[in-house]
N, C-alpha and C positions, 0 to 999 in steps of 0.2 A: 439858424433855428435850433440846431442840436445843442449849441452852447447855452442858449437861453433856457431850453428845457432842463438841461443838467443843473443850471444855476437855480432854477425854480425848485427842483427836487431837493437840492442841498438846503435851500432856505426853509422849505417845508419840514425837512428832517430836523434842522436845528431848533425850529420853533416847537415842533412836536416833542422833542426831547425835554425841553424846558417845561412846557405846559403839562405834559403827561405826568411828570413827577411832581409838578407844582412847587418846584424849589424857588422860583422867582419871588415867592411871597416872603422870603427871608433876606432879600437884599437890603443892605443898610439904608436906614432912613435918616431923619434929622431930629434933633432934640426939639420938643415943643411941650406946651402945657395942654394936655388932652382932657377929654371929658372925665377921665378918672381922677383928675386933680381938683375935684370939687371940695365942698365943705366936709371936714372930718366928722364922721358919725360919733356922737357922744359915747363915752366909754361904757355907760350903763346899757346902751342899746347894741353894742358890738356883739355880745355873746349870742343873741337871737339870730343875727345874720350869719354868724359862723356856724350855728346849728343848722340853718337852712342849707348852707353849702355842704355840710356833712350829709344831710338827708338826700341832697341831689346826687352826691357821690355814691351813697348806698343804693339808691334807685338805679342809677346808670350801671352799677356793677352787676345787676341782675339781667340786664338787656343782652341779647345775643351779640357775640363778638364779630360776626361776619355779616356784611351786607353786599348785595349785588344790585346794580342799577344801570340804567342808561344814563350816560353822562355827556353833557354838552359843556365844553370849555370855551369861554370867550376871553380873549386877551386883547387889550387896547392900550396903545401908547400914542404919543403925538406923531409917531412915525409910521405906525402900522396897526392894522386890525387883523386878528386871526380867529378862526372858529374851528374847533375840532369836535367831532361827535363820535362816540364809541360806547363800549361796554366796560363797566368798571366792576372789579371784584376787590373787596378790601376786608381784611381781618385785623382787628386790634391786636397788638399795638401799632404795627406798621407794615404788614404784608400787603402787597398790592399787585394788581394786573390791570392794565388799561389797553384795550384793543380799539384802534381806529379802523373803521370800515368804509368802503366806497358806497355810493348810492345803491349798488347792486348787492350789498352785503358781503363783499369780499374784503379780506383783511388787507389793509394798506400799511399799517404801522402798529407796533405794539411795544409795551415796556412792562417789565415785571421785576419784582425784587422786594427788598426790605431796607432797613436802615444800615445794613452792612454791605450789600452788594446789589447790583442791578443788571438787567439784560435789556437790550434793545434790538428789535427786529424790524428792518425796513425792506419791504417787498419791492419798492420802486428801484432801489439801488442794489438790491440783493446783498445787503450787509447784515451781519450779525455781530453785535458788540456786547461784551460783558466786562464787568470790572467792579472795583470796590468803590463804595460811596466816599471814602476818604479821598481817593484820587479825583473823583468827580467834583467834590467840593473844592479841592485845591486848584484843579485845572480851570474851574469856572469862577474862581475868586469869590466863593460864597462863604458865609460865616461857618466856622467849624462846628459850632454847637447844633447845626442843622441835623447832623446824624445822631444827636443825642436827644432830640426833641420829640414831643408827643404828637406825631402826625395824625394819629387816629382821633385824638380829641378835637383837633382843628376841623377835621372833615365831618365828624359826627355831632359836634356841638355838645359833647358829653364832659362831665367832670368825673373821671375815673377814680375809684377809691384808692387804687395803687398810686396814681399820680398825686392824689391829695395827701396821702400819708408821707410822700416824699417832699412835700412842700410845707412851707409855713406861712401864715398870714402876716403880711407886713402892716397893712392898714385897711380900713373900711371907710369909704367916702360916699357922699350922696352924688348922684348924677346931676350935671349942670342943667339938663333938660328934663329932670324929674321922671326919667324912664325907669329908674330902679336904683340899685346900690352897686357900687364898684368895690370888689374885694381883690386886693392885690396880694399875690402869693409869690414866693421866691423859692428857687431850688436850694437844696442844701449846699450846693457848690457856691463858693464865694464869687465865682465868675459867671454863674448861670444867669439866664435871662429872667425877666419878671413877666408874669401873666397878670393882666388887669382884667378881671371878669365882671361884666355887667350882668347882673341877674335881676329877674323879677321875683321878689320874695314870695308874693302871693301865689303865683303860678309855678314857682320853683323851676324857672326856665332861664337858660342862658341866652342873652340877647346879642352880646358882642364880646369879643376877646381882643385885647390889644397886647402885643408882645413888644417889650422894650428891653434895652440893655440896662446896665447899672447906672449909666449916665442919662437915662431917660430918652435915649435915642430910639425912636419908634422903628421897629423892624417890619411890622405889619399890623393891620387892623382887619379882623375877620368878623363879619356881620352875618347873622343867621335870620332867615325868614322862611315863609311858606312851609311851616311845620307840618309834617305828615306822619301818619301812623303806618309804618311799613307792614306789608303782608308777611305773616310768619310762614316759615317753611312747612309747619304742621298746623293747619287751621284749628285742629282740635286741642292744641296745646294751650294751656292757660298761662299767659305771660303777663309780666308787669307792663303798664302802659308806657311804652317807649316811644319817643318822638325823634324823627330824623328831619333836619332842615332840608327842604327841597331846593333852596337857593342859598348858596354861600358866596358872599362877595368879599374880595380881598383888596383892600386899598392901603394907602400909606406907603406906596412903593415909589422908588425914584422916578423922575421924569414924568410924574403924574400918570403913571401906568396903573392899570387895575385888571383884576381877573375875576370873572364870574363863573361859578360852577352851578349848573342846573341839573338836578337829579330827578329822574322819573322812573316809574315802574320799579319802585324800591321794594326789595324783599330782604328779610333778615334770616340768617341761618345759624344753627348752633355749631356745626362742624366747620373746619377750615376748608377752603377751596385749594386747588392746585395753583401754585404761584411759580411757574417756570415756563420758559419759552424754548422748546427744543430747537437746535440749529438745523435748518433745512439743508438738504443735499445741494451741493454746488453753490452755497452762499459763502461770500468772503467773510472770514471770521477775524475779528480784531479783539485782542484782550488788553484792557487797560487796568493794570494792577493798582 
């Protein structure tokens, strides 16, 4: 019985570590012709759609950088199903803290960090782990560009002005299902991934984001729905109409796996939160450089 319990704890820890940071969304996919490879928009129509993307980036730049929410993470593959529920704190561009609690509200597991380093606290095994994201990526055989990517944009469904200036439009195409227009952007780096952004020009809303490498290998598809207007930290503050997807679905993963993120009780804040997990007394500390 003890061996089974320990094994279950280790499996829970491994799954939580991956789901909490949501790095599995960047595992390598396969080349295919996606919805973004529809009919090319005529050259005379391209500037108006590029202007829409600029307007979306300008609007999103005015939105608060920090959000807090209850988060439910559902992970499903042919071999297993997992569900984690907890509290998320996130500040653009990539500072995060995710705390998993028991039904009684006690902390069970937590992770915090950014694109450079991470911390993990497991109360079941009394372990405290910290290390660099570079080693995390290498040890888990994940694409190295993960630590250079815009996590915040994927979670919030935004087109940040900073990210947009760092990219250039490759082409603009019609969606095969007439849902909107696909705008493909590429990083300045010759080896950087491409983002294919499906936007609704009339609503100026991002519907879907597909990340591919230069060979058109799909790394992930991120779909947005259940758009919500987060409650501001100061109700009297006049803010731009910012929307946050309440449901973020991540598909295009290996082995037909997918991840669902469901956010509720969403609030936005102007200031940053605390993104650290202090090491408890008598916990085993492990450092992974």
